C-alpha positions in Angstrom: -200.7 -125.9 82.4 -198.7 -128.2 80.1 -199.1 -132.0 80.2 -195.7 -132.8 81.8 -194.2 -136.3 82.0 -191.1 -137.8 83.5 -188.1 -137.2 81.2 -189.5 -134.0 79.7 -187.1 -131.0 79.4 -188.4 -127.8 80.9 -187.2 -124.5 82.3 -187.5 -124.7 86.1 -187.6 -121.7 88.4 -184.8 -121.6 91.0 -186.1 -119.5 93.9 -182.7 -118.7 95.4 -181.5 -116.5 92.5 -184.8 -115.9 90.7 -183.7 -117.5 87.4 -185.3 -120.1 85.1 -182.8 -122.9 84.2 -182.9 -125.9 81.8 -184.0 -129.0 83.8 -185.2 -132.5 83.2 -188.3 -133.8 85.0 -187.2 -136.8 87.1 -190.5 -137.6 88.8 -193.9 -136.1 89.2 -196.0 -136.7 92.4 -199.2 -134.7 92.4 -198.2 -131.0 92.4 -194.6 -131.7 93.3 -192.0 -132.2 90.6 -188.4 -133.4 91.1 -186.2 -131.8 88.5 -182.5 -132.2 87.7 -180.9 -129.0 86.6 -178.7 -129.3 83.5 -176.1 -126.8 84.5 -174.8 -128.6 87.6 -176.8 -131.9 87.8 -178.4 -130.8 91.2 -181.9 -132.0 92.0 -184.7 -130.1 93.6 -188.4 -130.6 94.2 -190.5 -127.7 92.8 -194.2 -127.2 92.2 -195.9 -127.5 88.8 -196.2 -123.7 88.6 -192.3 -123.5 88.7 -192.1 -125.1 85.3 -192.2 -123.5 81.8 -191.8 -124.7 78.3 -188.3 -125.7 77.1 -188.2 -123.1 74.4 -187.4 -119.4 73.6 -188.2 -116.9 71.0 -186.6 -114.0 69.2 -186.4 -110.9 71.4 -187.3 -112.7 74.6 -186.4 -110.5 77.6 -184.1 -111.4 80.5 -181.9 -114.0 78.6 -178.4 -114.8 79.7 -175.9 -117.2 78.1 -173.4 -119.4 79.9 -169.7 -119.2 79.0 -167.7 -122.3 79.5 -164.5 -120.2 79.2 -165.0 -118.3 82.5 -168.0 -120.2 83.9 -170.3 -117.1 84.1 -173.5 -115.9 82.5 -173.8 -112.8 80.3 -176.8 -110.9 79.1 -177.8 -111.6 75.5 -180.5 -110.8 73.0 -182.1 -113.7 71.2 -181.6 -113.0 67.5 -182.6 -116.3 65.8 -184.0 -119.6 66.9 -183.5 -122.8 65.0 -185.0 -125.6 67.2 -182.4 -125.8 70.1 -179.8 -123.8 68.3 -180.0 -120.1 69.4 -178.2 -117.2 67.9 -177.4 -114.7 70.7 -175.9 -111.3 70.6 -173.9 -110.0 73.6 -173.9 -106.4 74.8 -170.5 -105.8 73.0 -172.2 -106.6 69.7 -170.5 -110.0 69.2 -172.8 -112.9 68.4 -172.6 -116.7 68.5 -174.7 -119.8 68.1 -175.4 -121.6 71.4 -177.6 -124.4 72.7 -180.8 -123.8 74.5 -179.3 -125.7 77.5 -176.8 -122.8 77.9 -179.5 -120.2 78.5 -181.2 -119.0 81.7 -183.9 -116.4 82.1 -184.5 -113.8 84.7 -187.9 -113.8 86.4 -190.4 -111.8 84.4 
């Protein structure tokens, strides 16, 4: 278990669709953690075990990247990581740099 604090960025698990999303910790009260999801600013209370490090690595499975153009997520392969800048490759072979905040991950 990481040593989480208010204001930390994490990936928080959203039970309804079974994905991990970028979120900021708003408040910690015991095992309950109030988070604010980055993609829509919604808030939810989750338990500590629904948090994960705000990071990714090359080849990580289950990654999807958000497209502002059509407001949808698409499967990607993580090709390179440079802090929060992530090079992703789409199924059609195209690639682009994106921000860690645009990624979500399927439950593994």
